[in-house]
N, C-alpha and C positions, 0 to 999 in steps of 0.2 A: 692672600697673595697680593691683592690690590693695595692693601694697607701697607704691606712691606715695600712695594714699588713707590708709593706715595712718600714714605719716610726716606727712602733712598734718594728720591729726587730732591726732597727738601734738604737733606744733608749735603748732597752734591751742590745744590745752589748756594747753600750757606758758605761752603768752602770756596766756591768761586768768588763770592762777594768778599769774603775775608782776604783771599789772595789778591784781588784787585786792590782793595783798600791798602793792604801792606806794601804793594808795589808802587803806589803813587809817589812820585819824586825820587825813585830809586833807579831811574834809567841811566845807565852808564853809556858814555860815548866810546865806541870802539869801532874801528874800521876793519872790515873783513874783506879779503880779496875773493870775490866770487870766481869760481873756476868752472866754466861750462865747457871744459875742453874735451868732454866725451861726445861733443857734437851738440847740436841743439837739443836732441832727445834720441832715445832709441826707437821711437815710434815716428815714422815719417809723416803721419797725419797730424801729429801733435808736436808742437815745438814750444820751448821755453824762450820767450822773447827777451826777458830782463829779470833782474832780481835785485832786491835791496834787503840788507840784514840790519837788525837792531838787537841790542843786548839789554836784558833786564835782570835785576837781582831780585830774588824772592826767597825769603827765609834762609839767606846765606848761600843760595845756589844761583848759578848763572844760567839763564835761559836765553836762547837765541831764536828769534823769530825772522823768517825770511819771507818776504812778499815776492812770490814768483809769478810772473805774468805768463800764462799759457794760452796758446792759440790753437784752435781746431781748424786745421786746413783741409779737413775731409768734407764730403758732401753729406755726412751723416751725423746725427746726434750721438754724442759720446755719453753713455749712461753713467760711467764712472771713470775718473781720472785720478791717479795717485802720483804725487811727486815725492821722491826720497832725497834726503841730504846726507852727505858724509862730511864730517867736520875733521880737519886735520890741524895738528899743531905746527910750529915753525919747522920742525924736522921731517914733516910728511907723515907722521904716525897718526892713525885714526884715533880721535879722542871722543867721538860720539856720532850718533846718527839721529835723524829726525824724519818726520813725514807730515804730509798734509794731503787733503783730497777734496774733490768736488764731484758733484753729480749733475747730469743733464746739461752738458756743455754743447750748445747748438752748433751746427755746421757754420764755419766761418767766424765764430765768436771768440772773443778773448775774455779771460777771466783771471783775476789775481787769486792765487791759492796761497794760503798762510801755511808755511812749513815750520814745525816747531821742534827744536831740539832742547831737551831738558837736562839740567845739570851738566853743562859743558863749559868748563872753566878755561881751558888753555887753547882754544881754537884760534887759529891765524887765518884760515881760509876754509871754503867749503866748495863742494861739487854737488850739482843737482842733476837729477835724472828722472824721467818719467818711467815709472816702474810697473805700473798696472793700468790697464785700459782694456775695453772690450776687443 
């Protein structure tokens, strides 16, 4: 069992390195319209302060990475925080989703959470929402 886990980790690490190397120089510039119109978040103690998206092409697929700055306005440690993204085309049709998460967000702290959408080609805008927390 330990040997299988070791091989799995080696394979996953190799795939990550190959993916990183193949994506060098393939960053496409595209502007997305962030839409936080659902309110800062659905959780009053957690808010999304700002976000910034970038597009990368990897093996012919378009991946969108959003850096979402989240703030814990509560007086308690948040063990787990998840941010979900919905990507829309120019006609408002959902063309993909993404998610990112973090753990141990201290009271009053801010943290950038990387939200990743995989194989999303025709997105014109996105919406972010805090979807899971204690």
